[in-house]
C-alpha positions as CSV (number, residue, x, y, z in Angstrom):
1,M,-18.9,153.6,-27.3
2,L,-15.4,153.0,-25.9
3,T,-12.9,153.9,-28.6
4,H,-9.6,153.8,-26.6
5,F,-8.2,152.5,-23.3
6,E,-4.9,152.7,-21.6
7,V,-3.6,151.3,-18.3
8,Q,-0.3,151.4,-16.5
9,N,1.0,149.7,-13.3
10,F,-2.2,147.6,-12.9
11,K,-1.7,143.9,-12.1
12,Q,0.7,142.5,-14.8
13,F,0.5,145.5,-16.9
14,K,3.8,147.2,-15.6
15,E,4.3,149.3,-18.9
16,T,1.4,151.2,-20.6
17,L,-1.0,148.9,-22.4
18,V,-2.9,150.5,-25.2
19,F,-6.3,149.0,-26.6
20,D,-7.3,151.1,-29.6
21,L,-10.8,150.2,-30.9
22,S,-10.7,152.6,-34.0
23,A,-11.6,150.8,-37.2
24,N,-12.5,151.8,-40.8
25,R,-10.4,149.7,-43.2
26,Y,-12.9,147.2,-44.5
27,E,-16.3,147.3,-46.3
28,F,-17.4,143.7,-45.5
29,N,-19.4,142.9,-42.4
30,P,-20.1,146.7,-41.6
31,E,-22.4,145.7,-38.6
32,C,-19.2,145.0,-36.7
33,V,-18.1,148.6,-36.8
34,E,-20.2,151.8,-35.8
35,N,-19.1,155.3,-36.5
36,G,-15.5,154.2,-36.9
37,V,-15.5,152.3,-33.8
38,V,-15.1,148.4,-33.3
39,K,-18.5,147.4,-32.1
40,K,-17.8,143.7,-31.9
41,G,-14.4,142.5,-31.2
42,L,-12.5,139.2,-30.2
43,I,-9.3,139.0,-28.5
44,Y,-6.8,136.2,-28.9
45,G,-3.6,135.3,-27.0
46,P,-1.6,132.9,-25.0
47,N,-2.5,131.8,-21.4
48,G,-1.1,134.4,-19.1
49,C,-0.8,137.3,-21.7
50,G,-3.5,139.4,-19.7
51,K,-6.8,139.0,-21.6
52,S,-8.6,138.6,-18.2
53,N,-6.8,141.3,-16.6
54,L,-7.6,143.8,-19.5
55,G,-11.2,143.2,-18.7
56,L,-10.6,143.7,-14.9
57,A,-8.7,147.0,-15.8
58,I,-11.4,148.3,-18.1
59,F,-14.0,147.6,-15.3
60,D,-12.0,149.2,-12.7
61,L,-14.0,152.4,-13.1
62,I,-17.3,150.5,-12.1
63,A,-16.2,150.3,-8.3
64,H,-15.8,154.2,-7.9
65,L,-18.3,155.7,-10.4
66,T,-21.3,153.3,-9.8
67,D,-22.9,151.5,-7.2
68,N,-23.3,148.6,-9.3
69,Q,-21.9,144.9,-8.8
70,C,-18.2,144.8,-8.2
71,N,-16.3,142.0,-6.7
72,P,-13.3,143.3,-4.6
73,M,-11.6,140.0,-4.8
74,Y,-10.7,140.7,-8.3
75,Y,-8.7,143.8,-7.3
76,N,-6.4,142.2,-4.8
77,N,-2.6,142.6,-5.6
78,Y,-3.7,145.8,-7.5
79,L,-0.5,147.5,-8.5
80,N,2.2,145.6,-10.5
81,A,4.7,143.7,-8.2
82,E,7.7,144.6,-10.1
83,S,7.2,148.4,-10.5
84,K,8.6,151.0,-8.4
85,Q,5.7,153.2,-9.0
86,D,3.1,153.5,-6.3
87,I,0.1,154.6,-8.6
88,S,-1.7,153.2,-11.5
89,K,-2.9,155.1,-14.3
90,F,-6.0,154.8,-16.5
91,K,-7.2,156.6,-19.5
92,F,-10.6,156.1,-21.3
93,K,-11.9,157.6,-24.4
94,F,-15.4,157.5,-25.6
95,K,-17.4,158.6,-28.6
96,F,-20.9,159.6,-28.8
97,D,-21.9,160.5,-32.3
98,K,-19.4,163.4,-33.1
99,D,-18.5,164.1,-29.6
100,Y,-15.7,162.9,-27.5
101,I,-15.1,162.2,-23.9
102,E,-11.9,161.5,-22.2
103,Y,-11.7,160.3,-18.7
104,N,-8.1,160.1,-16.8
105,Y,-7.5,159.0,-13.4
106,S,-4.9,157.6,-11.2
107,K,-5.0,155.4,-8.0
108,K,-2.7,154.3,-5.1
109,S,-5.1,151.3,-4.4
110,S,-8.4,150.0,-5.6
111,D,-10.4,152.4,-3.3
112,L,-8.1,155.5,-3.2
113,I,-8.2,157.8,-6.1
114,L,-5.4,160.5,-6.3
115,H,-6.4,162.3,-9.6
116,E,-9.3,162.6,-11.9
117,S,-9.8,164.7,-15.1
118,L,-12.7,164.6,-17.6
119,K,-12.5,166.3,-20.9
120,I,-15.4,166.9,-23.4
121,N,-14.2,167.4,-26.9
122,D,-10.8,168.3,-25.6
123,N,-12.0,171.0,-23.0
124,E,-11.2,170.1,-19.4
125,V,-14.5,170.3,-17.4
126,V,-13.4,168.4,-14.2
127,I,-9.9,168.4,-12.7
128,Y,-9.4,166.7,-9.3
129,N,-5.9,166.4,-7.8
130,R,-5.3,165.0,-4.2
131,G,-8.4,166.5,-2.5
132,K,-8.7,169.8,-4.7
133,L,-11.6,170.0,-7.2
134,D,-12.2,172.4,-10.1
135,V,-15.3,171.9,-12.1
136,Y,-16.6,173.8,-15.2
137,L,-20.1,172.5,-15.7
138,K,-23.1,174.6,-15.6
139,G,-25.0,173.8,-12.3
140,A,-22.2,172.7,-10.4
141,E,-20.7,176.2,-9.5
142,T,-21.7,176.1,-5.7
143,L,-20.3,172.7,-5.1
144,N,-17.6,172.4,-2.3
145,T,-14.2,172.1,-4.0
146,D,-12.4,170.8,-1.0
147,L,-12.7,167.0,-0.9
148,S,-9.8,166.4,1.4
149,G,-10.1,163.2,3.3
150,S,-12.9,161.9,1.0
151,K,-12.4,158.6,-0.9
152,L,-15.3,159.4,-3.2
153,S,-14.8,160.0,-6.9
154,A,-14.9,163.7,-7.7
155,L,-17.0,162.8,-10.7
156,K,-19.4,160.5,-8.5
157,Y,-19.5,163.7,-6.1
158,I,-20.6,165.9,-8.9
159,K,-23.2,163.7,-10.1
160,R,-24.7,163.1,-6.8
161,N,-24.5,166.6,-5.6
162,S,-25.6,168.8,-8.6
163,V,-28.4,169.2,-11.0
164,L,-26.9,169.3,-14.4
165,D,-29.5,170.4,-17.0
166,N,-29.3,168.4,-20.3
167,R,-30.0,171.6,-22.2
168,N,-26.5,172.4,-21.7
169,K,-24.3,170.4,-24.2
170,N,-21.4,169.6,-21.8
171,N,-24.0,168.6,-19.1
172,K,-25.9,166.5,-21.5
173,L,-22.5,164.5,-22.4
174,F,-21.5,164.3,-18.9
175,N,-24.8,162.4,-18.2
176,M,-24.4,160.3,-21.2
177,F,-20.9,159.2,-20.0
178,F,-22.3,158.2,-16.6
179,D,-25.3,156.4,-18.3
180,F,-22.8,154.5,-20.5
181,V,-20.7,153.5,-17.4
182,N,-23.7,152.4,-15.5
183,R,-24.9,150.0,-18.3
184,M,-21.4,148.4,-18.6
185,L,-21.2,144.6,-17.9
186,Y,-18.6,142.1,-17.6
187,F,-19.0,138.3,-16.9
188,K,-17.2,135.1,-17.2
189,S,-18.5,131.9,-18.9
190,L,-19.0,130.0,-15.9
191,D,-22.0,128.1,-14.5
192,K,-22.3,130.7,-11.6
193,N,-23.3,134.2,-12.0
194,D,-20.0,135.8,-11.4
195,Y,-20.5,139.4,-12.9
196,M,-19.6,143.3,-12.4
197,G,-21.4,146.2,-13.6
198,Y,-24.9,146.9,-14.9
199,E,-26.9,145.9,-11.8
200,K,-26.5,145.0,-8.0
201,G,-27.0,141.8,-6.3
202,G,-27.6,138.3,-7.3
203,C,-30.5,136.0,-8.2
204,S,-31.1,132.4,-9.2
205,I,-30.5,132.3,-13.0
206,T,-33.3,129.8,-13.6
207,E,-35.9,131.6,-11.4
208,D,-35.0,134.8,-13.4
209,I,-35.9,133.2,-16.7
210,L,-39.2,132.0,-15.3
211,K,-39.8,135.4,-13.9
212,K,-39.4,136.9,-17.2
213,N,-41.8,134.3,-18.8
214,H,-38.9,133.2,-20.9
215,L,-39.1,129.4,-20.6
216,K,-40.2,128.8,-24.2
217,E,-37.7,130.9,-25.6
218,F,-34.9,129.5,-23.4
219,E,-36.1,125.8,-24.6
220,S,-35.7,127.1,-28.3
221,F,-32.3,128.6,-27.6
222,L,-31.1,125.3,-26.1
223,N,-32.6,123.2,-29.0
224,E,-30.8,125.8,-31.5
225,A,-27.7,125.2,-29.6
226,G,-27.8,121.4,-30.3
227,I,-29.3,120.4,-26.9
228,E,-32.5,118.8,-27.8
229,C,-34.8,119.0,-24.7
230,K,-38.3,119.8,-23.5
231,L,-38.4,122.1,-20.4
232,K,-41.1,122.7,-17.7
233,A,-41.8,124.8,-14.8
234,I,-42.4,122.8,-11.6
235,Q,-42.7,123.3,-8.0
236,N,-39.9,122.1,-5.7
237,N,-39.9,123.0,-2.1
238,G,-42.4,125.8,-2.7
239,K,-40.2,127.3,-5.4
240,D,-40.8,127.4,-9.2
241,E,-37.8,125.6,-10.9
242,I,-37.1,124.5,-14.5
243,A,-36.9,120.8,-15.2
244,F,-36.3,118.6,-18.1
245,A,-39.3,116.8,-19.2
246,F,-39.0,113.0,-20.1
247,G,-42.5,112.0,-21.0
248,D,-44.5,112.2,-17.6
249,K,-41.3,112.5,-15.6
250,Y,-39.4,115.7,-14.6
251,I,-35.7,116.1,-13.5
252,L,-34.4,119.4,-12.1
253,F,-32.2,121.3,-14.6
254,S,-29.8,122.1,-11.8
255,E,-29.4,118.4,-11.0
256,V,-28.7,117.0,-14.5
257,A,-27.6,119.9,-16.7
258,S,-24.0,119.6,-18.1
259,T,-21.4,122.2,-17.4
260,G,-21.8,123.4,-21.1
261,T,-25.4,123.5,-20.7
262,K,-25.2,125.5,-17.4
263,T,-23.0,128.0,-19.1
264,L,-25.4,128.3,-22.0
265,C,-28.0,129.0,-19.2
266,L,-25.9,131.7,-17.7
267,F,-25.3,133.2,-21.2
268,Y,-29.2,133.2,-21.9
269,F,-29.7,134.9,-18.6
270,W,-27.7,137.9,-19.8
271,L,-28.7,137.6,-23.5
272,Q,-32.3,138.5,-22.2
273,R,-30.8,141.8,-21.0
274,L,-28.6,142.2,-24.1
275,Q,-31.4,141.9,-26.5
276,E,-33.4,144.4,-24.8
277,S,-32.7,147.6,-26.5
278,N,-30.4,150.2,-25.0
279,E,-30.1,147.9,-21.8
280,V,-26.5,147.1,-21.9
281,S,-24.1,149.7,-23.3
282,F,-20.8,147.5,-23.3
283,V,-20.2,143.8,-22.6
284,F,-17.0,142.2,-22.0
285,I,-17.3,138.2,-21.7
286,D,-14.1,136.5,-20.6
287,E,-13.3,133.1,-22.2
288,F,-16.9,133.2,-23.6
289,D,-16.7,129.7,-25.3
290,A,-14.5,127.8,-22.8
291,F,-17.3,125.1,-22.7
292,Y,-18.4,125.4,-26.2
293,H,-18.0,123.4,-29.5
294,Y,-16.8,125.7,-32.2
295,K,-20.3,125.6,-33.9
296,L,-21.9,126.6,-30.8
297,A,-19.3,129.4,-30.3
298,T,-20.3,130.5,-33.8
299,L,-23.9,130.6,-32.9
300,I,-23.1,132.6,-29.9
301,V,-21.0,135.2,-31.8
302,N,-23.8,135.6,-34.3
303,K,-26.4,136.2,-31.8
304,L,-24.1,138.9,-30.2
305,N,-23.7,140.4,-33.7
306,K,-27.4,141.2,-33.7
307,I,-27.6,143.3,-30.5
308,T,-27.2,146.9,-29.9
309,S,-24.3,146.6,-27.4
310,Q,-20.7,147.1,-27.8
311,V,-19.2,143.7,-27.4
312,I,-15.6,142.4,-26.5
313,L,-14.8,138.7,-26.1
314,T,-11.8,136.8,-25.1
315,T,-11.2,133.4,-26.5
316,H,-8.6,130.6,-27.7
317,N,-10.8,129.3,-30.3
318,T,-9.2,129.9,-33.8
319,A,-12.2,128.2,-35.6
320,I,-14.0,131.2,-35.2
321,M,-11.3,133.5,-36.5
322,T,-13.1,133.9,-39.8
323,N,-14.4,136.7,-42.2
324,D,-17.7,135.1,-42.0
325,L,-18.3,136.5,-38.6
326,L,-16.0,139.6,-38.1
327,R,-13.3,141.2,-40.0
328,P,-9.5,141.7,-39.6
329,D,-9.9,145.0,-37.8
330,C,-12.2,143.3,-35.1
331,Y,-9.8,140.4,-34.3
332,F,-7.1,141.4,-31.9
333,I,-3.9,139.6,-30.7
334,M,-2.5,140.2,-27.3
335,K,1.0,139.4,-26.4
336,N,4.1,140.9,-25.0
337,N,2.1,143.6,-23.1
338,Q,0.6,144.7,-26.4
339,I,-3.0,144.2,-28.0
340,K,-3.2,145.1,-31.7
341,P,-5.7,144.2,-34.5
342,L,-4.9,141.3,-36.8
343,Y,-4.3,143.3,-39.9
344,T,-1.4,145.3,-38.2
345,F,0.7,142.1,-38.2
346,T,1.0,141.7,-41.9
347,N,1.5,144.0,-45.0
348,K,-0.9,141.7,-46.7
349,E,-4.2,143.3,-48.0
350,F,-7.1,141.1,-46.5
351,R,-10.3,140.1,-48.6
352,I,-13.3,138.5,-47.3
353,A,-12.4,135.2,-49.0
354,H,-9.2,134.9,-47.2
355,N,-8.9,132.1,-44.6
356,I,-7.4,134.0,-41.6
357,E,-7.5,131.2,-39.3
358,K,-5.3,129.1,-41.5
359,M,-3.0,132.2,-42.0
360,Y,-2.9,132.4,-38.1
361,R,-2.0,128.9,-37.5
362,A,0.7,129.1,-40.2
363,G,2.4,131.9,-38.3
364,A,1.5,134.7,-40.8
365,F,0.9,137.2,-37.9
366,D,3.9,136.3,-35.7
367,D,6.3,139.3,-35.5
């Protein structure tokens, strides 16, 4: 899992922003934490504080380490406009059981890497600096170490051009790192499928639900969300489509579904994958409940609490800031170029019975 992230001189983050996901303070809601790391987290903060850009910063590595979906438009105006520095810096720390991986890199632009390094349990196994590569992985000894003029990530170059036997521990962890990154997913709570990571290309959301034979499950999901309906697959212009059934009459889902219902459809599209064991490693959903009533937002968080993926959500909805869902080391407040867990803003000892939303609204966590 991702345990620690730092970024500097990327978009609005002129100074270093540190996002630490370590947690071990509370005994209640243990499913929100795994192996001392936040597994389910919610980020709060005022408009413009950087919640969306944090997600983009974390997913910056998707473009150069994978061939998965990445929207280059998100990475316009890459460097901070006020900074005199001409590079951005990124640091990731991952934990796999008792082992640690640290990945550092710097870029001059979204597609130009100047430096990369990878540490496994504090041992540097890859060092790349302005075209010169040093690699200490068994099976990569014969690789060309002069990458001058190449824009390809050194790590991606190693992955593509060497056979790393998993019987060697460092090789196994290197491959685990790549597998984790390949299965990372970012999406927004919109009615169109705007996402990054995990897979490549687009498809019709409703067609995908029908292809997976999940129409009945989708109908049950909508009913559980408070949208009473009956759904049916019908033929329209030679294609299978989802329609609302009104007795003997059918109206296409795409024509009459509200914005909120369409965002639920998008969420269900990805929920199918999230519920499949080991499919998605890490998911960041920006403004996940922008069109949801608070009861529906609670339902969504409860569903996400049951999946195996590490999940980070951004929201403004304080009604779901409750110990019934998560706990104070899994709620984060982002402001003034900092992001810190809720409990760090007070000396008060939290208990499960505390109404943390009421405390938040009363200014108990203002510093």
